[in-house]
N, C-alpha and C positions, 0 to 999 in steps of 0.2 A: 272080634273086635266088632262093638257094637255101631251100627251105623255104614261100616265096610261094604262098599259096592261088590255085588258079585259080578266079577269078571266071566267075559264072554268066552270061550274056548274062540281060539284062530280059525280052527276048523267050521266053525259054527259060523263067522261071519264071512267066510270065504265062500260058502255054499251059498248063501244068502246072498252076496256079493252077484255072484255068477249067475242065479237063479234070474235073478232081478236085471241082469245084462239082456239073458237071452228073452225073457220077457218084453226088454225093449228093443230089440232087436226083432222081434216075430212081430211088435206093434209097427216099428217102421219099415217093415218089409210087404208087410200085410195092405199097408197104408197103399204100398208103391203100386201095388199090384193092382189093388182095387181100382185105381185113379185112371191107371192105365187102362184095364181094360173097360171100365166103365165110359171110359168116350173113347174109342177107338175105332168107331162107327163115324163119329164126326169129327175127322181130322181128314184132312184131305193135302194133296203134294201137287196135285193137277190145278194147273188152273182153269182148265177145260173144264173139268168133273165138277168143279165146285161147285154146289148152287150157290144163283146171285142174292146179294139184301142190297136195302140199301146202305145202308150203314155198315161200315165195319171199325173195329178198334184196334188199333196199332199201339201194342204195348211198350212203355218205354225201357230205352236203355240209355247208356251214357256215349255219347258221339266219340270219347278217345277213350283208350286206355289204359288201364293204371300206372303205364309207362311212358304215357303221351304218343302212340301211336294211334291210329285208325282203331275204332271197333268194330270187329265184324259184327257183332249182333248186329248192333245199330246199322252199320254198312247194309246186313241182307234181309234184314225187316223191312225198311224202307224199299230196297226193290221189289220185293215181295208185295209191300204195297200198291208200287206205283206200278207194278204187273195186271194186279186185280183192277187197278180202275181203268186202266187202258184198255182190257179186256170188256171191260163193262159189266164187270161181276159185281162193281159196289161205285156206289153215286157220292160217298160223303165217308169222310173219315175224322174219326177222334181220336187224336192224338195225345194220349193218359202218360203222363210222365213225373217223377219227381222233381219238384223247385220248393227243395225245403232251406235252400239258401241265396242269395241274391246270384252266386257264380256258376250256382247248376243248374240247369232248366234243361231238362230233357224236352218238356213238350215243345217249345219254341226251337231247338236245335234238330226236333223229326218233323216241326213246320216247315224252317227254312228247308232243309234236304229234299221234301216232296215236292214243294214251289218249285227247289230249282231242276225238276225232273218232268217237272209239265204239269203237275196238280194244279190245280187254281186254289188261289186263295181262298174263296168261295167257298170251294168245298173241303175246306179243315176246318175242324172243330180242338181247338185247345182245351184240354186238362190238366190245371196246373197239381190236383193233387191227386194225383196216382201215386203215394208212396208205396204202395204194395199190390199185387194181382188182384186181391179181393176189395181191397180200395177202389181200383178200376174197376171193378166188373160187376158192383153193389152200384157205383156213382152213375154207370151207363144204364143202368137199371132206374133207380129211383132219382137222378138228377138229371139225368138227358131223357128219360123216360122211351129207352130204346130196347126192346123184350127182344127183336128177330135181328140176331148180331153178329156177323163174321169176325173174326179174331186173329189177328196176324203176329204173329213170333215165331222162335222154333218150335220142332215139335215137342220138346220136354217141357217147353213151358207154357205150350196150347192145353196138355193137358191137362194140365192144374186149374189155369184157365176157367176152360171148360166144365171141369167137373164142378168148379165154383158156381159158375152160371147154371148148370144144373141144378143143384141144391136152392136156386132161385126160380126154379122154374121158368130160364128163360130157353129161349130158342137159337140154339149157337153152330156153327161151325165153324171150323177153324181151319187157315191156310197155313200150313208149314213151311217159313223161311227155310231158306239154305241153312245147313249145319253151318256149324263153327268147327276147324279142322280139331283135335283132338288135344294138339299139343298147347292151342290157345284157348280151350274150354274148359280142362280137369274140373279147374275147382269149383267153377259155375256147376258143371254136373252134381259133384259131389255135394254142392251146398242143395240143390232139386230137390236131391233126393231124403235129406231133411226138411225142407220146405213142405213138401208132399204132405209127411206127416204131419208137419204145424198146420196145414190146410186142411187135414181131418178132425184136427183139436178143436181148429179155432170156430170149426161149422157146426160141430157136432156134440162139443164138449160145452167149450168156454161162450160161444154164443157171440163172435167177435162184429163190432159195426166199423165201419169206415172212420176214421178220423175228424175227417170233415163229409159234411152232406151239404146241407146249403138250399137255396132257394133253386128251382124246378127252370132248368135253359131248354130252350127248344129248341131242336134243330132243324132248319129249312133246308131239304132236298130238289138239289135244283134238278 
C-alpha cells in the first residue's frame, strides 16, 4: 500500500529504549560520582578543623516541613551557622533563599533564627534571589563579590554547591550541618541524586545563568 508507514518491530523498540535508559542511568551515576569525588577534600564536619573565612553562605530551606512541623534541614543548618560564628570561623553570613511569593521567605526566616541564637543583625546579609543552589553560588560571586566563602548545608547539598563554586573558580570550603534521619529525608536525597546530574548539564551543556543578578552589593565584615 503506497504511503504505508513501515512498522518498527517491538523488539527493536524495546532494545533502543533499554539502551537509552542504560545511557541515562550511567550519566546520572557518573555525574554523582564526579561531584562527590571532586569535592570530598573541601567538605568538613568538624568545626575545629575547617579553615576560617570572613564570609559564609547559608543555603536556604523552608522553616517548616510540608506537614507543618519543624523542618530539620532548616534547624540543623541554623545550628551549624551559629556554631561556626561563635567559634570565630566566620564573621558574616549571607542567607540565600527562595522568596518567589510573599508568604514564602526562606531568607528572612533564616535571618530571624540566626538573630534569635545570638548572631548580630549587622553580621547577616539577606539574598532573596537564591532560587536554586546555582543562583545562590553565582550571586555570591557576581553580586556580593565574595570569592572565598564557607558554604553551610547538609553534606549531600554541600557537594553540589561546592562543585558549582569550583566551576566558577571560587575558593570554597563547606561545613556539613547535621544529617536529617532517613525517615524524614528520603525524598530529598532521591531528588538530590538527579539534581547533581542536572548541575552537570546546567554548567557544562546548557550554561545556565541565575534568574536574577543585578547591581553589585558590598558586604561590610565587622
